[in-house]
C-alpha positions in Angstrom: 90.2 166.2 51.0 87.9 164.4 48.5 87.4 160.7 49.2 85.3 158.9 46.6 83.3 156.2 48.4 82.0 152.9 47.2 79.7 152.6 44.3 76.4 151.0 45.1 74.1 149.0 42.9 72.2 152.2 41.8 75.4 153.5 40.2 76.1 156.3 42.7 79.3 157.4 44.6 80.1 159.6 47.6 82.4 162.6 47.3 83.6 163.8 50.7 85.0 167.3 51.4 86.4 169.1 54.4 84.3 171.9 55.9 85.3 175.2 57.4 82.8 175.8 60.1 82.4 179.2 61.9 81.4 179.4 65.5 77.8 180.4 64.5 77.5 177.5 62.1 78.9 175.1 64.7 76.4 176.2 67.2 73.6 175.8 64.7 74.8 172.3 63.6 75.0 171.1 67.2 71.6 172.5 68.0 70.2 170.7 64.9 72.0 167.5 66.0 70.4 167.8 69.5 67.0 167.8 67.9 67.8 164.8 65.6 69.3 162.9 68.5 66.1 163.6 70.6 64.0 162.2 67.8 66.1 159.1 67.5 65.9 158.4 71.2 62.1 159.0 71.1 61.9 156.4 68.3 63.9 153.9 70.4 61.6 154.5 73.4 58.5 154.1 71.1 59.9 150.8 69.7 60.6 149.4 73.2 57.1 150.4 74.4 55.4 148.7 71.4 57.5 145.6 72.0 56.5 145.4 75.7 52.9 146.1 74.9 52.8 143.3 72.3 54.5 140.9 74.6 52.1 141.7 77.4 48.8 141.8 75.6 49.5 139.5 72.6 48.5 142.3 70.2 50.4 143.0 66.9 51.1 146.7 67.0 53.7 148.0 64.6 56.3 150.7 64.9 57.2 151.5 61.3 58.1 154.7 59.5 54.4 155.6 59.1 53.7 155.5 62.8 57.0 157.4 63.6 56.2 160.1 61.0 52.9 160.7 62.8 54.7 160.9 66.1 57.1 163.4 64.6 54.3 165.6 63.3 52.6 165.6 66.7 55.8 166.4 68.5 56.6 169.3 66.2 53.1 170.8 66.7 53.4 170.8 70.5 57.2 171.5 70.8 58.4 174.9 69.6 62.1 173.9 70.1 61.6 171.1 67.7 59.9 173.3 65.1 63.0 175.5 65.0 64.9 172.8 63.2 64.6 171.4 59.7 62.0 168.8 59.1 64.1 167.3 56.3 66.9 166.2 58.6 64.4 165.0 61.2 62.5 162.9 58.7 65.8 161.3 57.6 66.5 160.3 61.2 63.2 158.4 61.1 64.1 156.7 57.8 67.5 155.7 59.1 65.9 154.3 62.3 63.4 152.3 60.3 66.1 150.8 58.2 68.1 149.9 61.3 65.1 148.3 63.0 64.1 146.4 59.9 67.6 144.9 59.5 67.6 143.8 63.1 64.2 142.1 62.7 65.4 140.4 59.4 68.4 139.0 61.2 66.1 137.6 64.0 63.8 136.0 61.5 66.6 134.4 59.7 68.0 133.1 63.0 71.5 134.4 62.5 74.0 133.7 65.3 74.0 136.4 67.9 77.4 137.8 67.0 76.3 138.2 63.4 73.1 140.2 64.1 72.9 143.9 63.6 71.1 144.4 66.9 68.2 146.7 67.7 68.8 150.5 67.5 70.1 151.9 70.8 70.1 155.2 72.6 72.4 157.9 71.3 74.1 159.5 74.3 75.2 163.2 74.1 78.8 162.6 75.2 79.3 159.5 73.0 77.4 159.9 69.7 79.1 162.1 67.1 76.9 164.6 65.2 75.5 163.4 61.8 72.9 165.2 59.7 71.4 163.8 56.5 69.5 166.0 54.0 67.8 165.1 50.7 67.8 167.4 47.7 65.1 169.7 49.2 67.0 170.2 52.4 70.2 171.9 50.9 71.6 173.8 48.0 75.0 174.9 46.6 75.3 178.6 46.0 78.5 180.6 45.5 80.6 177.4 46.3 79.0 177.3 49.8 76.7 174.7 51.3 73.4 176.1 52.5 71.4 173.8 54.8 67.7 174.1 55.7 67.4 176.3 58.8 69.8 179.0 57.6 73.1 177.1 58.2 75.8 178.2 55.8 79.0 176.2 55.5 82.3 176.8 53.6 83.4 173.8 51.6 87.0 173.1 50.8 86.6 172.1 47.1 89.5 169.8 46.6 87.9 168.5 43.4 84.9 169.5 41.3 81.7 167.6 41.7 81.0 165.6 38.5 77.2 166.1 38.7 74.4 167.6 40.8 74.2 165.8 44.2 71.0 164.1 45.3 71.8 164.2 49.0 74.4 165.3 51.5 75.6 164.1 54.9 77.3 166.6 57.3 79.2 164.9 60.1 82.0 165.4 62.6 84.8 162.9 63.1 86.5 161.8 66.3 89.2 164.5 65.9 86.6 167.3 65.8 86.8 168.0 62.0 83.6 168.6 60.0 83.0 167.0 56.6 80.2 166.9 54.0 79.6 163.9 51.8 77.6 164.3 48.6 75.9 161.4 46.7 76.3 161.8 42.9 75.9 159.5 39.9 79.1 157.4 39.6 81.6 158.3 36.9 82.7 155.6 34.5 86.2 156.2 33.0 87.1 153.3 30.7 90.8 152.6 30.2 92.5 151.2 27.1 92.9 147.4 26.9 96.2 145.9 27.9 95.7 142.2 27.2 97.0 141.2 30.7 95.6 139.5 33.7 96.7 139.5 37.3 96.2 137.2 40.3 96.2 138.7 43.8 96.8 136.8 47.1 96.5 138.7 50.4 98.9 138.2 53.2 100.4 139.7 56.4 104.1 139.8 55.6 103.3 141.3 52.2 99.9 142.9 51.9 99.4 141.7 48.3 101.4 139.1 46.4 100.6 139.0 42.7 101.6 137.1 39.6 103.6 140.1 38.6 106.6 141.1 40.7 106.1 144.7 39.7 102.7 144.9 41.2 103.4 143.3 44.6 102.3 145.5 47.5 104.7 145.3 50.5 103.6 145.9 54.0 103.8 149.7 54.5 103.8 149.5 58.3 102.2 152.9 58.8 101.0 151.9 62.3 104.3 150.5 63.3 106.1 153.7 62.3 103.7 155.7 64.5 103.8 153.3 67.4 106.1 155.4 69.5 103.9 158.4 69.2 100.8 156.4 69.9 102.4 154.8 73.0 103.2 158.3 74.3 99.6 159.4 73.9 98.3 156.3 75.5 100.4 156.9 78.6 99.2 160.5 78.7 95.6 159.4 78.5 96.2 156.7 81.2 97.8 159.3 83.6 95.0 161.8 83.1 92.0 159.5 83.0 89.4 160.8 85.5 88.0 158.6 88.3 84.6 157.2 87.9 82.0 159.9 88.4 84.4 162.8 87.8 84.4 165.1 84.8 87.3 164.7 82.3 90.0 167.3 82.6 91.1 169.5 79.7 94.4 167.7 79.5 92.7 164.3 79.2 90.5 165.6 76.4 93.5 167.0 74.6 95.4 163.7 74.9 92.5 161.8 73.5 92.3 164.3 70.6 96.0 163.9 69.8 95.6 160.2 69.9 92.6 160.3 67.6 94.4 162.6 65.2 97.3 160.2 65.0 95.0 157.2 64.3 93.2 159.3 61.6 96.5 160.0 59.9 97.4 156.3 59.9 94.0 155.5 58.4 94.5 158.1 55.7 98.0 156.7 54.9 96.7 153.2 54.6 93.8 154.3 52.4 96.1 156.3 50.2 98.6 153.4 49.8 95.8 151.0 48.9 94.2 153.3 46.3 97.5 154.1 44.6 98.3 150.4 44.3 94.7 149.6 43.1 95.0 152.4 40.5 98.2 150.9 39.2 96.9 147.3 39.1 93.7 148.3 37.3 95.5 150.5 34.8 97.9 147.7 33.8 95.4 144.8 33.6 92.1 144.0 32.0 91.1 141.3 34.4 92.1 140.7 38.0 91.4 137.5 40.1 91.3 138.6 43.8 91.2 136.4 46.8 87.9 137.1 48.7 89.8 137.2 52.0 87.9 138.2 55.1 90.6 139.3 57.6 88.2 139.6 60.6 89.3 136.2 62.1 92.9 137.5 62.4 91.7 139.8 65.2 91.8 136.8 67.6 95.2 135.6 66.5 98.8 136.6 67.4 99.0 138.5 64.1 96.1 140.9 65.0 98.2 144.1 65.1 100.2 143.4 62.0 97.1 142.3 60.1 95.2 145.5 61.1 98.2 147.6 60.0 98.1 145.8 56.6 94.6 147.1 56.0 93.7 144.2 53.7 90.0 144.9 53.8 90.4 148.6 52.8 92.8 147.7 50.0 90.5 145.0 48.6 87.6 147.5 48.7 89.7 150.1 46.9 90.6 147.6 44.2 87.0 146.6 43.6 85.9 150.3 43.5 88.7 151.1 41.1 87.8 148.2 38.8 84.1 149.3 38.7 85.1 152.9 37.9 87.4 151.9 35.0 85.2 149.0 33.7 87.8 146.3 34.6 86.9 142.6 35.2 87.4 142.0 39.0 86.6 138.4 40.0 86.5 137.4 43.7 87.8 133.9 44.4 86.9 131.9 47.6 90.1 131.4 49.6 89.5 127.8 50.6 92.5 125.5 49.9 94.3 128.2 47.8 97.5 127.6 49.7 97.2 123.8 49.2 96.5 123.6 45.5 99.3 123.5 42.8 98.9 126.1 40.1 100.7 123.9 37.6 98.8 120.7 37.8 95.9 121.4 40.2 96.9 118.7 42.7 96.2 119.4 46.4 98.4 118.7 49.4 97.2 116.3 52.0 97.4 118.8 54.9 97.4 122.5 55.1 100.8 124.1 55.0 101.9 125.8 58.3 102.6 129.5 58.1 106.3 129.0 58.7 106.6 127.1 55.4 107.1 129.7 52.7 107.9 127.5 49.8 105.3 125.4 48.0 106.5 122.1 46.6 104.1 120.0 44.6 104.5 116.2 45.3 102.7 115.4 42.1 104.4 117.4 39.4 107.5 118.6 41.4 106.8 122.3 40.8 108.6 124.6 43.4 107.6 128.2 43.9 107.2 130.7 46.7 104.0 129.9 48.6 102.2 133.2 48.0 103.2 133.3 44.3 101.7 129.9 43.8 98.5 131.0 45.6 98.3 134.1 43.3 98.4 131.8 40.3 95.8 129.6 41.8 93.5 132.7 41.9 93.8 133.0 38.1 93.1 129.3 37.6 90.0 129.3 39.7 88.7 132.5 38.2 89.1 131.1 34.7 91.7 133.7 33.7 94.8 131.5 33.6 96.2 131.3 30.1 97.5 127.8 31.1 94.0 126.6 31.1 93.6 127.1 27.4 94.5 124.2 25.1 98.1 123.3 24.8 99.4 126.1 27.0 101.8 125.7 29.9 102.9 127.8 32.8 106.6 127.9 31.8 106.7 127.9 28.0 110.0 128.3 26.1 111.1 131.8 25.1 110.4 131.2 21.4 106.8 130.0 22.0 104.1 131.6 19.9 101.2 133.5 21.6 97.8 132.0 21.6 95.1 134.4 22.8 92.6 133.3 25.4 89.7 135.7 25.5 87.9 136.9 28.7 84.2 137.7 28.7 84.9 141.3 27.6 86.8 140.1 24.6 90.4 141.0 25.7 93.3 138.7 24.8 95.0 137.7 28.1 98.6 136.9 28.9 100.8 136.6 32.1 102.0 140.0 33.1 105.8 139.5 33.0 106.6 141.2 29.8 106.2 138.2 27.6 103.3 136.4 25.9 102.8 132.7 26.9 101.6 130.2 24.4 102.0 126.6 23.2 105.0 125.3 21.3 104.2 124.7 17.7 103.7 121.2 16.6 106.3 121.6 13.8 109.0 122.5 16.4 108.2 119.6 18.8 107.4 117.1 16.0 104.4 115.9 17.9 100.7 115.6 17.3 98.0 116.9 19.6 94.4 115.7 20.0 92.2 118.1 17.9 88.5 118.5 17.4 87.2 116.6 14.4 84.7 119.3 13.4 84.9 123.1 13.1 83.6 125.0 16.0 80.6 126.3 14.0 79.5 122.8 13.2 79.2 121.7 16.9 76.3 122.6 19.2 75.1 121.4 22.6 71.7 121.0 24.2 70.7 119.6 27.6 67.5 118.0 26.3 67.8 114.2 26.4 65.6 112.6 29.1 67.0 109.1 28.5 70.6 109.7 29.5 72.3 109.1 32.9 75.8 110.0 33.9 76.2 107.5 36.7 75.0 104.1 35.3 77.3 102.4 37.9 74.9 103.4 40.6 72.5 100.6 39.3 74.6 97.6 40.5 76.0 99.5 43.5 72.6 100.5 44.9 71.2 97.0 44.1 74.0 95.6 46.4 72.8 98.1 49.1 69.3 96.8 48.7 70.4 93.2 48.9 72.3 94.0 52.1 69.2 95.7 53.6 70.4 99.4 53.9 66.9 100.8 53.4 65.3 98.3 55.8 67.9 99.0 58.5 67.4 102.8 58.1 63.6 102.4 58.4 64.0 100.2 61.5 66.7 102.1 63.4 66.4 105.8 62.4 63.3 107.3 64.2 63.2 111.1 64.0 60.0 111.5 65.9 58.7 115.0 66.5 61.0 116.6 63.9 59.7 119.8 62.3 58.7 120.1 58.6 58.2 116.3 58.5 62.0 115.9 58.5 61.8 112.4 60.0 59.5 111.0 57.3 60.8 108.3 54.9 64.2 108.0 56.6 65.0 105.0 54.5 64.6 106.9 51.2 66.6 109.9 52.5 69.5 107.7 53.8 69.8 105.8 50.6 69.6 109.1 48.6 72.5 110.6 50.5 74.6 107.4 50.3 73.9 107.2 46.5 75.0 110.8 46.1 78.2 110.2 48.0 78.9 107.1 45.9 78.6 109.3 42.9 81.1 111.7 44.3 79.0 114.4 46.1 80.8 116.3 48.8 78.1 118.7 49.8 74.4 118.8 50.3 73.8 120.7 47.1 75.9 118.2 45.1 73.3 115.5 46.0 71.2 117.0 43.2 73.2 114.9 40.7 70.7 112.1 41.4 67.9 114.0 39.7 69.2 114.4 36.2 68.1 112.8 33.0 66.6 109.3 33.4 67.8 108.8 37.0 64.2 109.1 38.3 63.3 106.2 35.9 66.1 104.0 37.3 65.6 104.9 41.0 62.5 105.7 43.0 62.3 107.8 46.1 65.1 110.3 45.2 64.8 113.3 47.4 65.8 116.9 46.7 68.9 118.4 48.4 66.7 120.8 50.4 64.8 117.9 51.8 68.0 116.0 52.6 69.5 119.1 54.3 66.3 119.4 56.5 66.6 115.7 57.3 70.3 116.1 58.4 69.7 119.2 60.5 66.9 117.4 62.4 69.5 115.0 63.9 70.3 115.0 67.6 73.0 113.0 69.3 70.6 110.1 69.9 69.7 110.0 66.2 73.3 110.0 65.3 73.7 106.9 67.5 70.8 105.3 65.7 72.7 105.9 62.4 75.8 104.2 63.9 73.7 101.1 64.5 72.7 101.1 60.9 76.3 101.4 59.8 77.4 98.5 62.0 74.7 96.1 60.8 75.1 97.1 57.2 78.9 96.4 57.4 78.1 92.9 58.8 75.7 92.3 55.9 78.2 93.5 53.3 80.8 91.1 54.8 78.3 88.3 54.6 77.3 88.9 51.0 80.7 89.9 49.5 84.4 88.8 50.0 85.0 92.1 51.8 87.5 90.8 54.4 89.2 87.7 53.1 91.1 85.9 55.8 89.2 87.5 58.7 88.6 84.1 60.2 92.4 83.8 60.9 93.6 87.3 61.7 92.2 90.8 61.5 93.6 94.2 62.4 91.5 97.0 63.9 93.2 100.4 63.5 92.1 103.5 65.5 93.2 107.0 64.6 91.9 110.6 64.6 92.1 113.4 62.1 91.5 117.1 62.0 89.1 118.4 59.3 89.5 122.1 58.7 86.3 124.2 58.4 85.8 127.8 57.4 82.3 128.6 58.5 82.5 130.8 61.6 79.1 129.5 62.8 79.9 125.8 62.6 79.0 124.2 65.9 82.0 122.5 67.6 84.6 124.0 65.3 87.5 125.3 67.5 91.1 126.2 67.3 92.8 122.9 68.3 96.1 121.4 67.4 96.8 123.6 64.4 97.5 127.3 65.3 95.0 129.7 63.7 93.0 126.8 62.1 89.4 126.0 63.1 88.8 122.2 62.9 86.4 119.4 63.8 88.1 116.3 65.2 86.6 113.0 63.9 87.7 109.7 65.4 87.5 106.6 63.2 88.3 102.9 63.4 89.1 100.6 60.4 89.2 96.8 59.9 91.6 95.1 57.5 93.2 91.7 57.0 96.7 90.8 55.6 94.9 90.4 52.2 92.3 93.2 52.1 92.0 97.0 52.0 90.6 98.5 55.2 86.9 99.1 55.8 85.4 101.4 58.4 84.2 99.9 61.6 83.1 103.1 63.3 83.3 106.9 63.3 82.6 109.6 65.8 82.4 113.4 65.3 84.1 115.4 68.0 84.7 119.1 68.6 88.0 120.7 67.5 89.6 120.9 71.0 88.9 117.3 71.9 91.9 115.3 73.0 92.8 112.4 70.7 92.0 109.8 73.3 88.7 111.4 74.4 86.1 108.6 74.5 88.6 106.1 73.1 88.0 103.2 75.5 84.2 103.0 74.6 84.9 103.6 71.0 87.5 100.8 70.9 85.0 98.4 72.6 82.4 99.2 69.9 84.9 98.8 67.1 86.0 95.4 68.4 82.4 94.3 68.7 81.7 95.5 65.1 84.7 93.5 63.9 83.3 90.4 65.5 79.9 91.0 63.8 81.7 91.5 60.5 83.1 87.9 60.7 86.5 88.6 62.3 86.3 85.4 64.5 90.0 84.7 64.5 92.8 86.7 66.2 92.0 90.4 66.4 94.8 93.0 67.0 94.1 96.6 67.8 96.7 99.0 66.5 96.9 102.7 67.5 99.3 105.6 67.9 100.8 106.9 71.1 97.8 109.2 71.6 95.8 106.1 72.5 98.4 104.7 74.9 96.4 104.6 78.1 95.1 101.9 80.5 91.5 102.3 79.5 92.1 101.4 75.8 94.2 98.3 76.8 91.6 97.2 79.3 88.9 97.5 76.6 91.0 95.2 74.4 91.4 92.6 77.1 87.6 92.6 77.9 86.9 92.0 74.3 89.5 89.1 74.0 91.6 91.1 71.6 95.3 91.6 71.3 96.8 95.1 71.2 99.8 96.9 69.5 100.1 100.5 70.6 102.9 103.0 70.2 104.0 104.3 73.5 106.1 107.4 72.9 109.3 108.2 74.8 108.2 108.9 78.4 110.9 108.6 81.1 109.9 105.0 82.0 110.2 104.0 78.4 113.5 105.8 78.0 115.0 103.9 80.9 113.8 100.6 79.5 115.1 101.3 76.0 118.6 102.4 77.2 118.8 99.2 79.3 118.7 97.0 76.1 122.2 95.6 75.4 123.8 96.3 72.0 123.9 92.6 71.0 120.1 92.4 71.4 119.4 94.6 68.4 118.5 92.8 65.1 119.1 94.4 61.7 116.1 94.6 59.4 115.9 95.9 55.8 112.6 97.2 54.4 111.6 95.8 51.0 110.6 99.4 50.1 111.8 102.5 51.8 109.4 104.1 54.2 109.3 107.8 55.2 110.6 108.9 58.6 107.6 110.3 60.6 109.6 113.3 61.9 112.0 114.2 59.1 110.2 112.9 56.0 113.5 111.2 54.9 113.3 107.8 53.3 114.5 104.9 55.6 115.6 101.6 54.1 117.1 99.9 57.1 116.7 99.9 60.9 117.3 97.8 64.0 114.7 96.1 66.3 115.0 94.8 69.9 112.5 93.5 72.4 112.0 93.6 76.2 109.9 90.5 76.8 108.1 91.7 80.0 107.6 95.4 80.5 105.1 96.8 83.0 103.3 99.8 81.8 101.3 102.2 84.0 103.3 101.1 87.1 102.1 104.1 89.1 98.4 102.9 88.9 96.8 100.3 91.1 97.8 96.7 90.3 94.6 95.8 88.5 95.3 98.6 85.9 99.0 97.8 85.3 99.8 96.1 82.0 102.7 93.7 81.5 103.5 92.9 77.9 106.2 92.9 75.2 108.0 96.2 74.5 109.3 96.2 71.0 111.6 99.0 69.9 112.6 100.0 66.4 115.5 102.4 66.1 116.8 104.3 63.0 119.8 106.6 62.5 118.9 110.2 63.2 119.1 111.7 59.8 118.8 115.2 61.2 122.3 114.8 62.7 124.9 114.0 60.0 127.5 111.3 60.8 130.5 113.5 59.7 131.1 117.1 60.6 134.1 118.5 58.7 137.0 116.0 58.8 136.1 114.5 62.2 134.0 111.4 62.2 131.2 110.7 64.6 132.1 109.7 68.2 129.0 107.5 68.6 125.9 106.9 66.5 122.7 108.9 67.2 119.5 107.0 67.1 115.8 107.8 67.0 113.6 105.2 68.9 110.0 104.1 68.1 108.7 101.8 70.8 105.3 100.1 71.0 103.8 97.8 73.5 102.0 94.6 72.4 100.8 91.2 73.4 100.9 90.0 69.7 102.2 86.4 69.9 104.0 86.6 66.6 107.8 86.7 66.3 109.5 90.1 67.0 110.2 91.0 63.4 106.8 90.0 62.2 105.1 91.9 65.1 107.1 95.0 64.2 106.2 94.7 60.6 102.5 94.3 61.4 102.5 97.2 63.8 104.1 99.5 61.2 101.3 98.6 58.8 99.0 100.6 61.0 99.8 103.5 58.6 97.2 102.0 56.3 94.5 104.0 58.2 96.0 107.2 56.7 94.9 106.0 53.3 91.3 105.9 54.5 91.7 109.4 56.0 93.1 110.7 52.7 90.3 109.0 50.8 87.7 110.7 53.0 89.1 114.2 52.4 89.2 113.6 48.7 85.5 112.6 48.6 82.5 113.3 50.8 84.6 114.8 53.7 86.1 117.4 51.5 83.5 119.6 53.2 81.4 119.3 56.4 78.4 120.8 54.8 76.2 122.0 57.7 76.6 124.5 60.6 74.8 121.9 62.9 77.2 119.6 64.7 74.9 116.6 64.7 74.1 117.1 61.0 77.9 116.8 60.3 78.0 113.8 62.6 75.3 112.1 60.5 77.1 113.1 57.3 80.3 111.5 58.6 78.5 108.2 59.4 76.8 108.1 56.0 80.2 108.7 54.4 81.4 105.6 56.2 78.4 103.6 54.9 79.1 104.8 51.3 82.8 104.0 51.7 82.1 100.4 52.8 79.6 100.0 50.0 82.2 101.0 47.4 84.8 98.7 49.0 82.3 95.8 48.8 81.6 96.7 45.2 85.3 96.6 44.3 85.6 93.2 46.1 82.9 91.8 43.9 84.3 93.2 40.7 87.9 92.0 40.4 91.2 91.5 42.3 92.4 94.9 41.1 89.3 96.8 42.1 89.3 95.0 45.5 92.3 97.1 46.5 91.7 100.2 44.4 90.9 103.6 45.9 87.3 104.8 46.0 88.3 107.5 43.4 89.4 104.7 41.0 86.2 102.8 41.7 84.1 105.8 40.9 86.0 106.5 37.7 85.9 102.8 36.5 82.6 101.6 37.7 80.3 104.4 38.8 80.9 107.4 36.4 79.8 105.4 33.3 77.3 107.2 31.1 74.4 105.3 29.6 71.2 105.7 27.6 68.2 103.7 28.7 65.8 102.0 26.4 62.4 100.4 27.3 61.0 97.3 25.7 58.5 94.8 27.0 58.5 96.4 30.5 62.3 95.9 30.7 65.0 98.6 30.8 68.2 98.2 28.9 71.3 100.3 29.7 73.3 101.1 26.5 76.8 101.9 27.7 79.7 103.4 25.8 81.4 101.2 23.2 85.1 100.3 24.1 84.7 101.3 27.7 88.2 100.3 29.1 86.7 98.4 32.1 83.6 97.0 30.4 84.4 93.4 31.4 84.8 94.3 35.1 81.6 96.3 35.0 79.7 93.5 33.3 80.9 91.0 35.8 79.8 93.3 38.7 76.4 93.8 37.1 75.8 90.1 36.4 77.0 89.1 39.9 74.7 91.5 41.8 71.7 91.0 39.5 72.0 87.2 39.6 70.3 85.0 42.2 71.4 85.8 45.8 74.1 83.4 46.9 
């Protein structure tokens, strides 16, 4: 059967045909293969000998194709058995060996991880290696529909399809079942198809192999492997019963069982390939452009879905779609799969956390759009590939049926529309009686050029980085960060590199490459010492754990300086709250150090730990961060981290009452002991262990006090909004009673209970026999009244705002494969976050509590043109900027005399 293979960059394709091999031809092929295998093994031996010689003597001998060609010539001269074979096939063996060895050396030079390297060529054993012969044009010919190989080997070809052109080479090989095939390389055919004006988005999955934006083109899971599972199980048992003992020859029955098993697997592979190609042909025929998720299913091999994912043959189907698109001149665009299940195709908003696989419906919390999860992902593919008609002006995903069509043209000039039988477009302005913003000039009268050297896009960096200079960020980095002995001068000018990274993060950079935003236009005129992204990446990768601790010292002292120079923590002299929490940051790089499967099934994460400081009148700032590997327990290293956070709070001016707040993951004796050593109070959720349950159930009914929330809060387990609850207190509860007396803690146990919304109060006509409650206890030594202590503990959720802010800014990615580089990136983000918070505190009461995204939009992302006069630089900012008064106040405050 003919199987057209992949088209390479040279514009060639493979056409594979079955061979009918006589006993004479089979013997000749095997004899030729023995000679080629002997040459391959001689090349392996030669390569190993040269390596050992160079390692022993220090010489630089080579073992390339030229040396191996001379070895082959000498071997053919002295070995008659070798001369009986074709020199063409033998020379091709040397060429293949050279390519394999060069690829292995290239991977070593590039320092790829061991599991990603190709590996040096190995021995080909007679009983394991299947015969494969390669011949160039002078080593074969086609005559009378038969294949004639050099050496007098004549093979009968089963011509299932005509060759489109004269082949340039042929490969003759035997598969695991024992069948022989020949594969010809010919110029690739291009068969353009008529334009359809439609686009398609494709999302890969396991339940359905391909989910598309068109229901008619969805590809259900064919389950070819599952249908043949009974037959495969039978052959597996036959093979297990007949498997020979070690050192004994395999019996005929064992070899037959293996052949039947291999034949079944080959049939399944052909079925999967056929299904994928037929679907790809249909999709390519009906659409001009296709946005395809660039899904790499290899990671599923280590998950519980390994068998079903393998049966789906996602990789083979994606390959068939790309090949079919090239053959028929269709526009196939591969889309990176990151966050495609989290983004909304309607408004572009992203969910806070990744959706679990069990949740099959996507609901956008921003625009309220509800759609099947995979369908939403398929539409996201179109949006990211630039093929979504909703991305054109005035268009929407769900237009009315009477909307007029507005074409949006792809790069090949084809009008695009959703593939559901209708054309989507915008509602006419006459029908809606509205006006839309329009261009004031014709398209032909507008042009663009990136040629102005006096423009900057981030004029807000001028006052922000001036504040960083006033608080001594560069000086602290120069004093504390000492990367001695680093290669490529990575440790030089640490102060300039630290400030460059922080400035890039303030401007919105979330990767190392994005730090290049600092080098546009007139930025080098406004700032000195800006470093290139490659230099900054080398700097981060040179970090070790000790250097990361040096950067933590810079962060702590810089926070203290910010608190001194700005009203960063108003009221900290009376009361301050230190909140500790951890978060999981999903990563996609397989080579990222420390990334492991942790709390979330099938998701590789790193597990940062962070502490924040806030007061009743301020937004939180970051007291400390730690990068940890994905499998780390939430409380790993917590006592020491809590001690450092409390000390940092004291340095930042929190001289009054300090209260540490944390979730139940940090409920342990070490954390509470660290609080007491630092003279701090604590308020920690306990969870419902048996001791807590007994204490809670001992509270009398009359002890519960009714409370009503001013604004409803979400239930942490059900997500339902709660507007009322009841609170009670046990004045003296002893925690950790099983430990020695010095580690036991006696404090207040405050319990909040709410009605269990998962269990309705009325079932049918019968009312509830007794109320069902959900309890939320925490232990504290806060001297405040019960209701006030409960309200202050519940405010611990403010730390989630910082975590959400991080994942929407610099921690959207952890940019390096090196663990300590990511740890340094995390600490520098904390520095940039605190710097923005201090900037907002200096600007206005509104900006003091705004998110960092708002601060960037209002104060940093302000374009400006610079003008020079009398050795002074003037920034000309946009007229009628909505926040010009706030920006001017910030600029004048920071550039005025130091207070």
